[in-house]
C-alpha positions in Angstrom: -6.3 17.1 9.8 -7.2 15.1 12.9 -5.5 11.8 13.3 -6.8 9.2 15.7 -5.2 6.1 17.3 -6.5 2.9 15.9 -8.5 0.6 18.1 -6.3 -2.2 16.8 -2.8 -1.0 17.5 -1.2 -4.3 16.6 -3.0 -4.5 13.3 -0.4 -4.1 10.5 -3.2 -3.1 8.1 -4.1 -0.1 10.3 -0.6 0.9 11.1 0.4 4.4 10.1 2.1 4.5 6.6 5.4 5.9 7.8 5.9 3.2 10.5 4.7 0.5 8.1 7.1 1.5 5.4 10.1 1.5 7.8 9.2 -1.9 9.1 8.8 -3.4 5.6 12.1 -1.9 4.5 14.0 -3.2 7.5 12.5 -6.7 7.1 13.3 -6.7 3.4 16.9 -5.8 4.1 17.1 -8.6 6.7 15.7 -11.2 4.3 18.2 -10.1 1.6 21.0 -10.4 4.1 19.9 -14.0 4.9 19.7 -14.8 1.2 23.2 -13.4 0.5 24.6 -15.7 3.3 27.7 -13.6 3.7 27.1 -11.3 6.6 30.5 -9.7 6.7 30.4 -8.7 3.0 26.8 -7.4 3.3 27.6 -5.3 6.4 30.7 -3.9 4.7 28.7 -2.8 1.7 25.5 -1.6 3.4 26.5 -0.9 7.0 28.2 2.3 7.9 32.0 2.0 7.4 33.6 5.5 7.7 36.7 4.4 5.7 34.4 3.4 2.8 32.4 6.6 2.9 35.5 8.8 3.0 37.9 6.9 0.8 35.7 5.2 -1.7 32.7 7.5 -1.7 30.1 4.9 -0.8 27.6 7.6 -0.1 24.6 5.3 0.3 25.9 3.9 3.5 24.7 6.7 5.8 21.2 5.7 4.8 21.4 2.0 4.3 23.1 1.2 7.6 19.8 2.1 9.4 18.1 -0.9 7.6 20.8 -3.5 8.3 20.5 -5.7 11.4 22.9 -8.2 12.8 20.4 -10.9 13.8 16.7 -11.7 14.3 16.6 -10.4 17.9 18.4 -7.2 16.9 15.7 -6.7 14.2 12.8 -7.7 16.4 13.6 -5.4 19.3 14.3 -2.4 17.1 11.1 -3.0 15.2 9.2 -3.3 18.5 10.7 0.0 19.6 9.8 1.6 16.2 6.2 0.4 16.6 5.9 1.3 20.2 7.0 4.9 19.8 6.6 5.5 16.1 2.8 4.9 16.0 2.1 7.4 18.7 4.5 10.0 17.1 3.2 9.6 13.5 -0.4 9.8 14.7 0.4 13.2 16.2 2.7 14.6 13.5 1.7 12.8 10.3 3.9 10.6 8.0 6.1 13.4 6.4 7.1 15.0 9.7 7.7 11.6 11.3 9.9 10.3 8.5 11.8 13.6 8.3 12.6 13.4 12.0 13.5 9.7 11.9 16.1 10.2 9.1 17.5 13.4 10.6 18.3 11.4 13.8 19.7 8.5 11.8 21.8 10.7 9.5 23.2 12.7 12.4 24.5 9.5 13.8 26.2 8.6 10.5 27.7 12.1 10.2 29.2 12.1 13.7 30.5 8.5 13.3 32.2 9.3 10.0 33.8 12.5 11.4 35.0 10.8 14.6 36.0 7.5 13.0 37.8 9.0 10.0 39.3 7.2 7.1 40.9 4.5 9.4 37.7 3.1 10.9 36.7 -0.1 9.1 34.2 -1.6 11.7 30.7 -1.4 10.2 27.9 0.2 12.2 24.5 -1.4 11.6 21.0 -0.9 12.9 18.3 1.7 13.4 19.0 2.2 17.1 20.3 5.8 16.7 17.1 6.9 14.9 15.0 5.0 17.4 16.6 6.8 20.4 15.5 10.0 18.7 12.0 8.6 18.6 12.4 7.8 22.3 13.1 11.4 23.3 10.3 12.6 20.9 7.8 10.3 22.6 9.0 11.5 26.0 8.5 15.1 25.0 5.1 14.5 23.4 3.7 12.2 26.2 5.9 12.8 29.3 3.4 11.3 31.7 2.7 8.1 29.7 3.6 5.0 31.6 6.1 2.7 29.8 7.1 -0.7 31.0 10.9 -0.7 31.0 12.2 -4.2 30.4 8.6 -5.2 30.0 7.7 -5.2 33.7 9.1 -2.0 35.4 6.5 0.9 35.1 8.1 4.3 34.6 7.0 7.6 33.1 8.2 8.3 29.6 10.1 11.4 30.6 11.9 9.5 33.3 12.6 6.7 31.0 14.3 9.0 28.5 16.5 10.5 31.2 17.3 7.1 32.6 18.2 5.7 29.2 20.4 8.7 28.4 22.3 8.3 31.6 22.7 4.6 31.1 24.0 5.0 27.6 26.5 7.6 28.7 27.9 5.4 31.4 27.9 2.3 29.2 29.8 4.2 26.5 32.9 4.1 28.8 32.3 0.5 29.9 34.1 -2.6 28.6 32.7 -5.6 26.8 29.5 -4.1 25.7 28.8 -6.9 23.2 29.2 -4.9 20.1 26.5 -2.3 21.1 27.5 1.2 20.0 26.2 3.3 22.9 27.8 6.4 21.4 25.5 6.1 18.4 22.5 5.8 20.8 23.5 9.0 22.5 24.0 10.9 19.3 20.4 10.0 18.2 19.0 10.9 21.6 20.8 14.3 21.7 19.9 15.1 18.1 16.2 14.4 18.7 16.2 16.6 21.8 18.1 19.5 20.1 15.8 19.3 17.0 12.6 19.4 19.0 13.8 21.8 21.7 15.5 24.4 19.5 14.9 23.9 15.8 11.1 24.3 16.2 11.7 27.7 17.9 14.2 28.7 15.2 11.7 27.8 12.5 9.0 29.9 14.2 11.4 32.8 14.3 12.2 32.4 10.6 8.6 32.4 9.8 7.9 35.4 12.0 10.7 37.3 10.2 9.3 36.2 6.8 5.8 37.5 7.7 7.3 40.9 8.4 8.7 41.0 4.9 5.4 39.8 3.2 3.3 42.4 1.3 0.5 43.9 3.4 -2.1 41.8 1.5 -0.7 38.7 3.1 -2.1 38.1 6.6 0.3 36.6 9.2 -0.3 33.0 10.1 -0.5 31.8 13.7 2.8 30.6 15.1 3.3 26.9 14.7 3.3 25.3 18.2 6.1 23.1 19.4 5.6 19.3 19.3 3.2 18.1 21.9 1.2 21.4 22.0 -2.2 21.1 20.4 -2.9 23.6 17.7 -6.0 25.7 18.5 -8.8 25.4 16.0 -10.7 28.5 14.9 -14.5 28.2 14.7 -15.4 27.7 11.0 -18.7 28.2 9.3 -19.8 26.2 6.3 -18.4 27.8 3.1 -20.8 29.8 1.0 -21.5 28.2 -2.4 -20.9 31.5 -4.0 -17.2 31.7 -3.0 -14.3 29.2 -3.2 -13.6 27.1 -0.1 -11.5 28.6 2.6 -7.7 28.0 2.7 -6.8 25.3 5.2 -3.8 25.7 7.6 -2.0 22.8 5.8 -2.2 24.7 2.5 -1.1 27.9 4.2 1.8 26.2 5.8 2.9 24.6 2.5 2.8 28.0 0.7 4.8 29.8 3.5 7.4 27.0 3.5 7.7 27.5 -0.3 8.1 31.2 0.1 10.8 30.6 2.8 12.7 28.2 0.5 12.2 29.8 -3.0 10.9 33.4 -2.5 7.7 35.1 -3.4 8.3 34.9 -7.1 8.0 31.1 -7.0 4.3 31.2 -6.1 1.7 30.1 -8.7 -1.5 32.1 -9.1 -3.4 29.3 -7.2 -1.0 29.6 -4.3 -1.4 33.4 -4.2 -5.1 32.9 -4.2 -4.8 30.6 -1.2 -3.0 33.4 0.7 -5.6 36.0 -0.3 -8.5 33.8 0.9 -6.7 33.1 4.1 -6.1 36.8 4.6 -9.8 37.5 4.0 -10.8 34.9 6.6 -8.4 36.3 9.2 -9.8 39.8 8.7 -13.3 38.6 9.5 
């Protein structure tokens, strides 16, 4: 399915659903935090506190911490970053892949912080910055030559900005008096985003290639899924004949192959087997 940028990028109504959902959820958490009027208590319950996760099994915190922000400007700049990078990424990937990537980066930050902090760390981590640094590196890989205005007035290419931000976060991580900013969390999100896009895509392609070799001969191999930022070639398609069912689309084929990879051939319904047969016929011709 082709997705196009809106001509009204600042229009909330036309904003992609994944980005819109994340912004609404973050604003809702911020309003609730204001209503509670007890920031320390709210952050201890919904921020990421390694001691609470390990000792008291507050398993919701690795997710909820991404929606908690310490103040209006903390929320504003994070949501601005989410809009700036998220709209372009979701337009390219779609909502499901975008949200999956967003939460993978955010949860990786939580996992590392819990493992490093251990049961004696009681300082809450709040904010979506770790996931957003993952979006930063994804944007840089998708649009490396796009010009971004660093600090609103310094023009720099997206790829250079990602490298610069990574170097700055690494150096600031060892600095003193960073104002409560967790630069280590930023680095975790950035590195996770890069590793996921640089190597997991390739691993998934290899898994699918191995799966195709195990499929019965009646199943045609599907084209290798390109890495992020590489446009998928489109095959010329003729209008379907009214005497035969519509051709299987690549999204349907991808979904069926993902199901085979997860649950095996026996999990396919007759309709899903028919999708693969029709796709096989199309590839033969």
